[in-house]
VMD Tcl script that builds the backbone (N, CA, C; Angstrom):
set m [mol new atoms 507]
animate dup $m
set s [atomselect $m all]
$s set {name element resname resid chain x y z} {
  {N N MET 1 A 112.678 75.249 102.623}
  {CA C MET 1 A 112.559 74.552 101.361}
  {C C MET 1 A 112.754 75.546 100.214}
  {N N LYS 2 A 113.472 75.140 99.199}
  {CA C LYS 2 A 113.733 75.987 98.040}
  {C C LYS 2 A 112.449 76.198 97.243}
  {N N GLU 3 A 112.245 77.441 96.810}
  {CA C GLU 3 A 111.075 77.736 95.992}
  {C C GLU 3 A 111.183 77.014 94.666}
  {N N LYS 4 A 110.075 76.472 94.224}
  {CA C LYS 4 A 110.036 75.797 92.939}
  {C C LYS 4 A 109.414 76.755 91.932}
  {N N ILE 5 A 109.952 76.777 90.759}
  {CA C ILE 5 A 109.418 77.632 89.707}
  {C C ILE 5 A 108.556 76.766 88.806}
  {N N LYS 6 A 107.330 77.183 88.626}
  {CA C LYS 6 A 106.400 76.466 87.760}
  {C C LYS 6 A 106.070 77.350 86.572}
  {N N VAL 7 A 105.560 76.720 85.541}
  {CA C VAL 7 A 105.121 77.420 84.340}
  {C C VAL 7 A 103.655 77.065 84.133}
  {N N LEU 8 A 102.843 78.079 83.905}
  {CA C LEU 8 A 101.421 77.877 83.678}
  {C C LEU 8 A 101.210 77.504 82.218}
  {N N LEU 9 A 100.549 76.377 81.994}
  {CA C LEU 9 A 100.269 75.906 80.638}
  {C C LEU 9 A 98.808 76.178 80.314}
  {N N LEU 10 A 98.585 76.920 79.226}
  {CA C LEU 10 A 97.236 77.245 78.770}
  {C C LEU 10 A 96.902 76.456 77.516}
  {N N ASN 11 A 95.626 76.155 77.353}
  {CA C ASN 11 A 95.153 75.584 76.108}
  {C C ASN 11 A 95.172 76.691 75.056}
  {N N SER 12 A 94.945 76.368 73.818}
  {CA C SER 12 A 94.958 77.378 72.752}
  {C C SER 12 A 93.835 78.404 72.933}
  {N N THR 13 A 92.858 78.086 73.759}
  {CA C THR 13 A 91.723 78.978 74.035}
  {C C THR 13 A 91.968 79.840 75.276}
  {N N ASP 14 A 93.186 79.846 75.788}
  {CA C ASP 14 A 93.573 80.595 76.988}
  {C C ASP 14 A 92.950 80.061 78.271}
  {N N THR 15 A 92.510 78.815 78.269}
  {CA C THR 15 A 91.999 78.204 79.494}
  {C C THR 15 A 93.123 77.438 80.187}
  {N N PHE 16 A 93.076 77.446 81.507}
  {CA C PHE 16 A 94.085 76.774 82.323}
  {C C PHE 16 A 94.081 75.266 82.064}
  {N N LEU 17 A 95.278 74.704 81.856}
  {CA C LEU 17 A 95.423 73.251 81.756}
  {C C LEU 17 A 96.124 72.699 82.989}
  {N N SER 18 A 97.317 73.253 83.295}
  {CA C SER 18 A 98.050 72.766 84.465}
  {C C SER 18 A 99.280 73.632 84.698}
  {N N PHE 19 A 99.949 73.331 85.789}
  {CA C PHE 19 A 101.271 73.883 86.026}
  {C C PHE 19 A 102.258 72.795 85.656}
  {N N ILE 20 A 103.321 73.181 84.968}
  {CA C ILE 20 A 104.323 72.205 84.550}
  {C C ILE 20 A 105.710 72.666 85.007}
  {N N SER 21 A 106.650 71.748 84.940}
  {CA C SER 21 A 108.023 72.038 85.358}
  {C C SER 21 A 108.738 72.894 84.311}
  {N N GLU 22 A 109.846 73.503 84.746}
  {CA C GLU 22 A 110.682 74.288 83.827}
  {C C GLU 22 A 111.116 73.410 82.654}
  {N N ARG 23 A 111.545 72.214 82.989}
  {CA C ARG 23 A 112.068 71.286 81.975}
  {C C ARG 23 A 111.018 70.963 80.908}
  {N N LYS 24 A 109.794 70.658 81.353}
  {CA C LYS 24 A 108.735 70.334 80.393}
  {C C LYS 24 A 108.387 71.555 79.535}
  {N N ALA 25 A 108.376 72.724 80.150}
  {CA C ALA 25 A 108.085 73.955 79.400}
  {C C ALA 25 A 109.138 74.186 78.315}
  {N N LEU 26 A 110.394 74.002 78.673}
  {CA C LEU 26 A 111.464 74.200 77.687}
  {C C LEU 26 A 111.395 73.167 76.563}
  {N N LYS 27 A 110.992 71.938 76.883}
  {CA C LYS 27 A 110.823 70.917 75.838}
  {C C LYS 27 A 109.728 71.319 74.857}
  {N N LEU 28 A 108.591 71.794 75.391}
  {CA C LEU 28 A 107.492 72.224 74.523}
  {C C LEU 28 A 107.912 73.416 73.664}
  {N N LEU 29 A 108.679 74.302 74.246}
  {CA C LEU 29 A 109.185 75.461 73.517}
  {C C LEU 29 A 110.141 75.024 72.405}
  {N N TYR 30 A 111.040 74.118 72.728}
  {CA C TYR 30 A 112.001 73.606 71.753}
  {C C TYR 30 A 111.296 72.919 70.579}
  {N N LYS 31 A 110.241 72.184 70.880}
  {CA C LYS 31 A 109.490 71.474 69.837}
  {C C LYS 31 A 108.503 72.392 69.109}
  {N N GLU 32 A 108.497 73.690 69.477}
  {CA C GLU 32 A 107.641 74.704 68.871}
  {C C GLU 32 A 106.162 74.349 68.954}
  {N N LYS 33 A 105.754 73.788 70.103}
  {CA C LYS 33 A 104.357 73.441 70.328}
  {C C LYS 33 A 103.609 74.525 71.106}
  {N N VAL 34 A 104.349 75.532 71.593}
  {CA C VAL 34 A 103.737 76.573 72.423}
  {C C VAL 34 A 104.228 77.961 72.032}
  {N N ASP 35 A 103.447 78.959 72.430}
  {CA C ASP 35 A 103.852 80.361 72.332}
  {C C ASP 35 A 104.054 80.869 73.755}
  {N N ILE 36 A 104.967 81.800 73.920}
  {CA C ILE 36 A 105.208 82.396 75.228}
  {C C ILE 36 A 104.235 83.551 75.430}
  {N N VAL 37 A 103.558 83.552 76.596}
  {CA C VAL 37 A 102.631 84.629 76.937}
  {C C VAL 37 A 103.317 85.634 77.864}
  {N N SER 38 A 104.056 85.130 78.857}
  {CA C SER 38 A 104.829 86.004 79.751}
  {C C SER 38 A 106.027 85.237 80.293}
  {N N ASN 39 A 106.990 85.984 80.846}
  {CA C ASN 39 A 108.252 85.391 81.295}
  {C C ASN 39 A 108.533 85.663 82.763}
  {N N TRP 40 A 109.387 84.808 83.343}
  {CA C TRP 40 A 110.013 85.080 84.631}
  {C C TRP 40 A 111.217 85.960 84.310}
  {N N GLU 41 A 111.243 87.160 84.808}
  {CA C GLU 41 A 112.327 88.087 84.471}
  {C C GLU 41 A 113.668 87.674 85.067}
  {N N LYS 42 A 113.660 87.041 86.222}
  {CA C LYS 42 A 114.915 86.762 86.918}
  {C C LYS 42 A 115.599 85.451 86.511}
  {N N ILE 43 A 114.935 84.638 85.686}
  {CA C ILE 43 A 115.515 83.340 85.325}
  {C C ILE 43 A 115.798 83.300 83.835}
  {N N LYS 44 A 117.059 83.081 83.503}
  {CA C LYS 44 A 117.460 83.037 82.095}
  {C C LYS 44 A 118.078 81.686 81.762}
  {N N TYR 45 A 117.904 81.277 80.517}
  {CA C TYR 45 A 118.487 80.043 79.996}
  {C C TYR 45 A 119.169 80.342 78.672}
  {N N PHE 46 A 120.194 79.559 78.378}
  {CA C PHE 46 A 120.788 79.586 77.051}
  {C C PHE 46 A 120.017 78.545 76.266}
  {N N PHE 47 A 119.282 78.982 75.249}
  {CA C PHE 47 A 118.322 78.113 74.579}
  {C C PHE 47 A 118.379 78.347 73.073}
  {N N SER 48 A 118.630 77.299 72.320}
  {CA C SER 48 A 118.674 77.363 70.849}
  {C C SER 48 A 119.593 78.475 70.347}
  {N N GLY 49 A 120.758 78.609 70.970}
  {CA C GLY 49 A 121.750 79.570 70.521}
  {C C GLY 49 A 121.558 80.991 71.014}
  {N N LYS 50 A 120.584 81.217 71.883}
  {CA C LYS 50 A 120.394 82.560 72.422}
  {C C LYS 50 A 119.960 82.467 73.890}
  {N N THR 51 A 120.065 83.589 74.591}
  {CA C THR 51 A 119.647 83.635 75.987}
  {C C THR 51 A 118.192 84.088 76.045}
  {N N ILE 52 A 117.364 83.315 76.764}
  {CA C ILE 52 A 115.947 83.665 76.906}
  {C C ILE 52 A 115.568 83.653 78.390}
  {N N HIS 53 A 114.482 84.344 78.714}
  {CA C HIS 53 A 113.905 84.261 80.058}
  {C C HIS 53 A 113.028 83.010 80.117}
  {N N LEU 54 A 112.989 82.370 81.276}
  {CA C LEU 54 A 112.100 81.229 81.449}
  {C C LEU 54 A 110.659 81.719 81.322}
  {N N PRO 55 A 109.837 81.035 80.534}
  {CA C PRO 55 A 108.438 81.442 80.430}
  {C C PRO 55 A 107.699 81.258 81.762}
  {N N ALA 56 A 106.791 82.175 82.064}
  {CA C ALA 56 A 105.906 82.033 83.225}
  {C C ALA 56 A 104.569 81.451 82.762}
  {N N ILE 57 A 104.171 81.835 81.539}
  {CA C ILE 57 A 102.947 81.304 80.935}
  {C C ILE 57 A 103.253 80.934 79.493}
  {N N ILE 58 A 102.815 79.736 79.096}
  {CA C ILE 58 A 102.905 79.318 77.696}
  {C C ILE 58 A 101.527 78.843 77.244}
  {N N ARG 59 A 101.252 79.046 75.952}
  {CA C ARG 59 A 99.965 78.669 75.368}
  {C C ARG 59 A 100.215 77.657 74.254}
  {N N LEU 60 A 99.478 76.557 74.300}
  {CA C LEU 60 A 99.589 75.567 73.226}
  {C C LEU 60 A 99.134 76.174 71.906}
  {N N LYS 61 A 99.766 75.763 70.822}
  {CA C LYS 61 A 99.393 76.252 69.492}
  {C C LYS 61 A 98.198 75.492 68.924}
  {N N TYR 62 A 97.774 74.451 69.620}
  {CA C TYR 62 A 96.650 73.627 69.178}
  {C C TYR 62 A 95.765 73.338 70.390}
  {N N TYR 63 A 94.520 73.006 70.136}
  {CA C TYR 63 A 93.572 72.729 71.213}
  {C C TYR 63 A 93.686 71.273 71.660}
  {N N VAL 64 A 93.679 71.065 72.965}
  {CA C VAL 64 A 93.616 69.703 73.494}
  {C C VAL 64 A 92.352 69.569 74.332}
  {N N SER 65 A 91.666 68.471 74.134}
  {CA C SER 65 A 90.453 68.190 74.892}
  {C C SER 65 A 90.846 67.419 76.151}
  {N N ILE 66 A 90.407 67.908 77.291}
  {CA C ILE 66 A 90.734 67.220 78.536}
  {C C ILE 66 A 89.484 67.106 79.397}
  {N N LYS 67 A 89.498 66.113 80.255}
  {CA C LYS 67 A 88.419 65.944 81.224}
  {C C LYS 67 A 88.950 66.431 82.560}
  {N N PHE 68 A 88.278 67.436 83.117}
  {CA C PHE 68 A 88.710 67.952 84.403}
  {C C PHE 68 A 88.239 67.032 85.511}
  {N N LYS 69 A 89.147 66.776 86.425}
  {CA C LYS 69 A 88.819 65.962 87.582}
  {C C LYS 69 A 88.161 66.849 88.627}
  {N N ARG 70 A 87.142 66.319 89.250}
  {CA C ARG 70 A 86.519 67.035 90.354}
  {C C ARG 70 A 87.386 66.834 91.586}
  {N N ILE 71 A 87.571 67.867 92.353}
  {CA C ILE 71 A 88.388 67.768 93.555}
  {C C ILE 71 A 87.576 67.064 94.626}
  {N N VAL 72 A 88.153 66.046 95.206}
  {CA C VAL 72 A 87.481 65.257 96.225}
  {C C VAL 72 A 87.593 65.962 97.574}
  {N N PHE 73 A 86.478 66.031 98.286}
  {CA C PHE 73 A 86.462 66.655 99.598}
  {C C PHE 73 A 87.290 65.832 100.577}
  {N N SER 74 A 88.139 66.520 101.334}
  {CA C SER 74 A 88.892 65.901 102.424}
  {C C SER 74 A 89.347 67.001 103.366}
  {N N ARG 75 A 89.754 66.602 104.558}
  {CA C ARG 75 A 90.260 67.568 105.530}
  {C C ARG 75 A 91.468 68.308 104.950}
  {N N ILE 76 A 92.375 67.561 104.340}
  {CA C ILE 76 A 93.586 68.158 103.770}
  {C C ILE 76 A 93.222 69.166 102.679}
  {N N SER 77 A 92.218 68.845 101.862}
  {CA C SER 77 A 91.788 69.777 100.813}
  {C C SER 77 A 91.257 71.073 101.409}
  {N N VAL 78 A 90.523 70.973 102.513}
  {CA C VAL 78 A 90.003 72.171 103.192}
  {C C VAL 78 A 91.164 72.994 103.738}
  {N N PHE 79 A 92.129 72.334 104.377}
  {CA C PHE 79 A 93.283 73.048 104.950}
  {C C PHE 79 A 94.093 73.736 103.858}
  {N N LYS 80 A 94.280 73.040 102.754}
  {CA C LYS 80 A 95.060 73.606 101.654}
  {C C LYS 80 A 94.329 74.797 101.036}
  {N N ARG 81 A 93.023 74.653 100.837}
  {CA C ARG 81 A 92.224 75.756 100.296}
  {C C ARG 81 A 92.326 76.996 101.195}
  {N N ASP 82 A 92.260 76.782 102.508}
  {CA C ASP 82 A 92.300 77.884 103.470}
  {C C ASP 82 A 93.724 78.276 103.853}
  {N N GLN 83 A 94.707 77.664 103.198}
  {CA C GLN 83 A 96.130 77.967 103.379}
  {C C GLN 83 A 96.575 77.862 104.841}
  {N N TYR 84 A 96.027 76.866 105.522}
  {CA C TYR 84 A 96.384 76.590 106.921}
  {C C TYR 84 A 96.207 77.827 107.799}
  {N N MET 85 A 95.148 78.585 107.509}
  {CA C MET 85 A 94.834 79.785 108.282}
  {C C MET 85 A 93.457 79.600 108.915}
  {N N CYS 86 A 93.330 79.979 110.180}
  {CA C CYS 86 A 92.054 79.895 110.878}
  {C C CYS 86 A 91.056 80.838 110.211}
  {N N SER 87 A 89.896 80.318 109.882}
  {CA C SER 87 A 88.867 81.098 109.194}
  {C C SER 87 A 88.127 82.057 110.114}
  {N N TYR 88 A 88.416 81.979 111.408}
  {CA C TYR 88 A 87.754 82.856 112.383}
  {C C TYR 88 A 88.682 83.965 112.884}
  {N N CYS 89 A 89.912 83.613 113.257}
  {CA C CYS 89 A 90.814 84.641 113.817}
  {C C CYS 89 A 91.951 85.018 112.864}
  {N N GLY 90 A 92.176 84.228 111.817}
  {CA C GLY 90 A 93.154 84.580 110.801}
  {C C GLY 90 A 94.589 84.173 111.079}
  {N N ILE 91 A 94.852 83.461 112.176}
  {CA C ILE 91 A 96.237 83.063 112.447}
  {C C ILE 91 A 96.609 81.847 111.596}
  {N N HIS 92 A 97.881 81.756 111.243}
  {CA C HIS 92 A 98.375 80.575 110.539}
  {C C HIS 92 A 98.577 79.477 111.559}
  {N N VAL 93 A 98.143 78.267 111.210}
  {CA C VAL 93 A 98.182 77.137 112.127}
  {C C VAL 93 A 99.047 76.041 111.511}
  {N N SER 94 A 99.866 75.416 112.317}
  {CA C SER 94 A 100.734 74.350 111.813}
  {C C SER 94 A 99.887 73.151 111.380}
  {N N PRO 95 A 100.359 72.380 110.414}
  {CA C PRO 95 A 99.608 71.208 109.966}
  {C C PRO 95 A 99.307 70.215 111.099}
  {N N ASN 96 A 100.118 70.215 112.132}
  {CA C ASN 96 A 99.908 69.276 113.237}
  {C C ASN 96 A 98.783 69.695 114.174}
  {N N SER 97 A 98.460 71.004 114.213}
  {CA C SER 97 A 97.475 71.450 115.190}
  {C C SER 97 A 96.227 72.101 114.591}
  {N N ILE 98 A 96.105 72.106 113.283}
  {CA C ILE 98 A 94.916 72.694 112.660}
  {C C ILE 98 A 93.729 71.739 112.803}
  {N N THR 99 A 92.533 72.309 112.886}
  {CA C THR 99 A 91.324 71.500 112.969}
  {C C THR 99 A 90.356 71.937 111.879}
  {N N MET 100 A 89.390 71.079 111.602}
  {CA C MET 100 A 88.363 71.417 110.627}
  {C C MET 100 A 87.068 71.686 111.384}
  {N N ASP 101 A 86.413 72.786 111.061}
  {CA C ASP 101 A 85.158 73.150 111.716}
  {C C ASP 101 A 84.015 73.111 110.711}
  {N N HIS 102 A 82.888 72.570 111.149}
  {CA C HIS 102 A 81.662 72.608 110.350}
  {C C HIS 102 A 80.950 73.915 110.681}
  {N N ILE 103 A 80.733 74.758 109.689}
  {CA C ILE 103 A 80.083 76.047 109.898}
  {C C ILE 103 A 78.704 75.815 110.524}
  {N N ILE 104 A 77.896 75.016 109.857}
  {CA C ILE 104 A 76.651 74.533 110.471}
  {C C ILE 104 A 77.011 73.174 111.062}
  {N N PRO 105 A 77.012 73.068 112.390}
  {CA C PRO 105 A 77.449 71.817 113.023}
  {C C PRO 105 A 76.671 70.596 112.526}
  {N N LYS 106 A 77.332 69.460 112.539}
  {CA C LYS 106 A 76.692 68.213 112.119}
  {C C LYS 106 A 75.417 67.957 112.917}
  {N N SER 107 A 75.447 68.306 114.195}
  {CA C SER 107 A 74.274 68.077 115.053}
  {C C SER 107 A 73.079 68.942 114.652}
  {N N HIS 108 A 73.335 69.995 113.857}
  {CA C HIS 108 A 72.261 70.862 113.344}
  {C C HIS 108 A 71.959 70.547 111.882}
  {N N GLY 109 A 72.459 69.420 111.395}
  {CA C GLY 109 A 72.196 69.006 110.012}
  {C C GLY 109 A 73.255 69.412 109.017}
  {N N GLY 110 A 74.368 69.974 109.478}
  {CA C GLY 110 A 75.440 70.389 108.579}
  {C C GLY 110 A 76.154 69.194 107.959}
  {N N LYS 111 A 76.539 69.341 106.732}
  {CA C LYS 111 A 77.219 68.268 105.988}
  {C C LYS 111 A 78.714 68.530 105.897}
  {N N SER 112 A 79.456 67.500 105.615}
  {CA C SER 112 A 80.898 67.630 105.386}
  {C C SER 112 A 81.114 67.926 103.910}
  {N N THR 113 A 81.103 69.222 103.570}
  {CA C THR 113 A 81.303 69.674 102.196}
  {C C THR 113 A 82.258 70.863 102.204}
  {N N PHE 114 A 82.768 71.208 101.031}
  {CA C PHE 114 A 83.655 72.366 100.922}
  {C C PHE 114 A 82.963 73.661 101.358}
  {N N LEU 115 A 81.659 73.747 101.142}
  {CA C LEU 115 A 80.939 74.979 101.458}
  {C C LEU 115 A 80.529 75.069 102.928}
  {N N ASN 116 A 80.656 73.965 103.666}
  {CA C ASN 116 A 80.271 73.972 105.082}
  {C C ASN 116 A 81.446 73.732 106.024}
  {N N CYS 117 A 82.622 73.536 105.520}
  {CA C CYS 117 A 83.771 73.250 106.379}
  {C C CYS 117 A 84.889 74.264 106.140}
  {N N VAL 118 A 85.552 74.638 107.238}
  {CA C VAL 118 A 86.661 75.587 107.164}
  {C C VAL 118 A 87.776 75.139 108.101}
  {N N ALA 119 A 88.971 75.641 107.824}
  {CA C ALA 119 A 90.103 75.416 108.723}
  {C C ALA 119 A 89.926 76.304 109.942}
  {N N SER 120 A 90.330 75.777 111.092}
  {CA C SER 120 A 90.173 76.526 112.333}
  {C C SER 120 A 91.295 76.171 113.294}
  {N N CYS 121 A 91.709 77.151 114.087}
  {CA C CYS 121 A 92.654 76.830 115.162}
  {C C CYS 121 A 91.851 76.150 116.273}
  {N N ALA 122 A 92.515 75.404 117.115}
  {CA C ALA 122 A 91.829 74.670 118.174}
  {C C ALA 122 A 91.075 75.614 119.110}
  {N N LYS 123 A 91.671 76.749 119.407}
  {CA C LYS 123 A 91.045 77.714 120.337}
  {C C LYS 123 A 89.688 78.191 119.795}
  {N N CYS 124 A 89.649 78.585 118.518}
  {CA C CYS 124 A 88.395 79.051 117.914}
  {C C CYS 124 A 87.390 77.908 117.776}
  {N N ASN 125 A 87.871 76.723 117.423}
  {CA C ASN 125 A 86.974 75.583 117.270}
  {C C ASN 125 A 86.306 75.250 118.606}
  {N N ILE 126 A 87.060 75.294 119.686}
  {CA C ILE 126 A 86.503 75.025 121.021}
  {C C ILE 126 A 85.535 76.132 121.427}
  {N N LYS 127 A 85.909 77.382 121.150}
  {CA C LYS 127 A 85.059 78.525 121.504}
  {C C LYS 127 A 83.725 78.476 120.754}
  {N N LYS 128 A 83.760 78.133 119.476}
  {CA C LYS 128 A 82.532 78.074 118.666}
  {C C LYS 128 A 81.660 76.907 119.110}
  {N N ALA 129 A 82.309 75.826 119.508}
  {CA C ALA 129 A 81.623 74.633 120.013}
  {C C ALA 129 A 80.568 74.136 119.033}
  {N N ASN 130 A 79.367 73.904 119.524}
  {CA C ASN 130 A 78.300 73.304 118.738}
  {C C ASN 130 A 77.325 74.368 118.248}
  {N N ASN 131 A 77.860 75.544 117.854}
  {CA C ASN 131 A 77.039 76.667 117.423}
  {C C ASN 131 A 77.369 77.057 115.994}
  {N N THR 132 A 76.487 77.847 115.415}
  {CA C THR 132 A 76.794 78.447 114.123}
  {C C THR 132 A 77.669 79.670 114.405}
  {N N PRO 133 A 78.340 80.213 113.406}
  {CA C PRO 133 A 79.143 81.424 113.636}
  {C C PRO 133 A 78.319 82.583 114.223}
  {N N GLU 134 A 77.079 82.714 113.782}
  {CA C GLU 134 A 76.219 83.781 114.306}
  {C C GLU 134 A 75.924 83.560 115.787}
  {N N GLN 135 A 75.583 82.331 116.158}
  {CA C GLN 135 A 75.268 82.017 117.555}
  {C C GLN 135 A 76.482 82.248 118.456}
  {N N ALA 136 A 77.665 81.984 117.939}
  {CA C ALA 136 A 78.892 82.128 118.727}
  {C C ALA 136 A 79.491 83.527 118.607}
  {N N SER 137 A 78.876 84.397 117.822}
  {CA C SER 137 A 79.416 85.743 117.540}
  {C C SER 137 A 80.851 85.660 117.016}
  {N N MET 138 A 81.050 84.750 116.062}
  {CA C MET 138 A 82.364 84.528 115.451}
  {C C MET 138 A 82.207 84.518 113.930}
  {N N PRO 139 A 82.135 85.676 113.302}
  {CA C PRO 139 A 81.958 85.701 111.848}
  {C C PRO 139 A 83.172 85.121 111.120}
  {N N LEU 140 A 82.896 84.506 109.980}
  {CA C LEU 140 A 83.968 83.993 109.124}
  {C C LEU 140 A 84.692 85.159 108.469}
  {N N LEU 141 A 85.998 85.047 108.309}
  {CA C LEU 141 A 86.776 86.089 107.628}
  {C C LEU 141 A 86.466 86.118 106.140}
  {N N LYS 142 A 86.150 84.934 105.569}
  {CA C LYS 142 A 85.713 84.858 104.172}
  {C C LYS 142 A 84.857 83.608 104.014}
  {N N ASN 143 A 83.951 83.660 103.072}
  {CA C ASN 143 A 83.068 82.522 102.834}
  {C C ASN 143 A 83.822 81.413 102.114}
  {N N PRO 144 A 83.590 80.167 102.503}
  {CA C PRO 144 A 84.293 79.052 101.862}
  {C C PRO 144 A 83.785 78.817 100.437}
  {N N GLU 145 A 84.691 78.311 99.603}
  {CA C GLU 145 A 84.358 77.990 98.217}
  {C C GLU 145 A 84.891 76.610 97.879}
  {N N VAL 146 A 84.364 76.043 96.812}
  {CA C VAL 146 A 84.949 74.810 96.286}
  {C C VAL 146 A 86.283 75.222 95.683}
  {N N PRO 147 A 87.380 74.577 96.086}
  {CA C PRO 147 A 88.694 75.031 95.613}
  {C C PRO 147 A 88.915 74.789 94.123}
  {N N ALA 148 A 89.735 75.660 93.553}
  {CA C ALA 148 A 90.120 75.519 92.150}
  {C C ALA 148 A 91.186 74.436 92.024}
  {N N GLN 149 A 91.207 73.758 90.888}
  {CA C GLN 149 A 92.162 72.667 90.668}
  {C C GLN 149 A 93.608 73.125 90.802}
  {N N TYR 150 A 93.902 74.353 90.367}
  {CA C TYR 150 A 95.294 74.795 90.387}
  {C C TYR 150 A 95.876 74.834 91.792}
  {N N LEU 151 A 95.039 74.968 92.820}
  {CA C LEU 151 A 95.552 74.966 94.196}
  {C C LEU 151 A 96.272 73.670 94.524}
  {N N PHE 152 A 95.880 72.618 93.856}
  {CA C PHE 152 A 96.460 71.329 94.154}
  {C C PHE 152 A 97.670 71.028 93.273}
  {N N ASP 153 A 97.955 71.928 92.347}
  {CA C ASP 153 A 99.160 71.815 91.530}
  {C C ASP 153 A 100.287 72.675 92.078}
  {N N LEU 154 A 99.953 73.582 92.984}
  {CA C LEU 154 A 100.942 74.479 93.585}
  {C C LEU 154 A 101.133 74.127 95.053}
  {N N TYR 155 A 102.305 74.420 95.552}
  {CA C TYR 155 A 102.621 74.206 96.953}
  {C C TYR 155 A 103.010 75.543 97.554}
  {N N ASN 156 A 102.958 75.623 98.872}
  {CA C ASN 156 A 103.314 76.875 99.546}
  {C C ASN 156 A 104.717 77.333 99.190}
  {N N SER 157 A 105.600 76.393 98.840}
  {CA C SER 157 A 106.980 76.747 98.526}
  {C C SER 157 A 107.155 77.216 97.080}
  {N N ASP 158 A 106.114 77.084 96.257}
  {CA C ASP 158 A 106.209 77.517 94.867}
  {C C ASP 158 A 106.091 79.028 94.769}
  {N N GLU 159 A 106.838 79.590 93.836}
  {CA C GLU 159 A 106.775 81.031 93.621}
  {C C GLU 159 A 105.573 81.365 92.733}
  {N N TRP 160 A 104.946 82.505 93.000}
  {CA C TRP 160 A 103.760 82.957 92.278}
  {C C TRP 160 A 104.152 84.047 91.294}
  {N N HIS 161 A 103.624 83.991 90.071}
  {CA C HIS 161 A 103.872 85.017 89.069}
  {C C HIS 161 A 102.596 85.833 88.900}
  {N N ASP 162 A 102.711 87.163 88.964}
  {CA C ASP 162 A 101.547 88.047 88.925}
  {C C ASP 162 A 100.707 87.885 87.652}
  {N N SER 163 A 101.313 87.510 86.544}
  {CA C SER 163 A 100.565 87.402 85.288}
  {C C SER 163 A 99.608 86.208 85.273}
  {N N TRP 164 A 99.716 85.327 86.266}
  {CA C TRP 164 A 98.813 84.159 86.338}
  {C C TRP 164 A 97.399 84.548 86.743}
  {N N GLU 165 A 97.269 85.658 87.469}
  {CA C GLU 165 A 95.974 86.044 88.062}
  {C C GLU 165 A 94.805 85.967 87.074}
  {N N LYS 166 A 94.966 86.548 85.901}
  {CA C LYS 166 A 93.823 86.630 84.978}
  {C C LYS 166 A 93.416 85.279 84.395}
  {N N PHE 167 A 94.271 84.262 84.499}
  {CA C PHE 167 A 93.940 82.940 83.961}
  {C C PHE 167 A 93.447 81.975 85.033}
  {N N LEU 168 A 93.542 82.369 86.288}
  {CA C LEU 168 A 93.174 81.464 87.389}
  {C C LEU 168 A 92.014 82.008 88.194}
  {N N LYS 169 A 90.919 82.262 87.548}
  {CA C LYS 169 A 89.728 82.795 88.233}
  {C C LYS 169 A 88.737 81.711 88.478}
}
mol reanalyze $m
mol bondsrecalc $m
mol representation Tube
mol addrep $m
């Protein structure tokens, strides 16, 4: 699949709003509603009579009030957060064969939440069985977190720009 280039849109306060398409970013730039924070060096456009680099980050010149949606817990959300990687052995697992594991098993009172569920390969899930990671001597590679909204705006095929790091914490 071809990599998609996204542009990070910031509010006037430098807070993350969303990822937008190249086309939408150029429209906002043309209408002078945004300032450029950083650019994609390898992508150039002929724009308003001159050649420019495609912006990687743009900031609105005015503040917009938005209501952030809470990310709903689901198996797919857990897999996407964990990037289809087993949380116990670290191997990448295909979407067809990945499983979700409850860190504290349901039979021990564990809930289906972002903080108690991780992606797992079938082999590790079977090995851990109805135990906690400590009981099974299978430590997690990293502790699970509630995923950030931007994870759901990006896809594995999208290209990542290093300057996004400081705005996506």
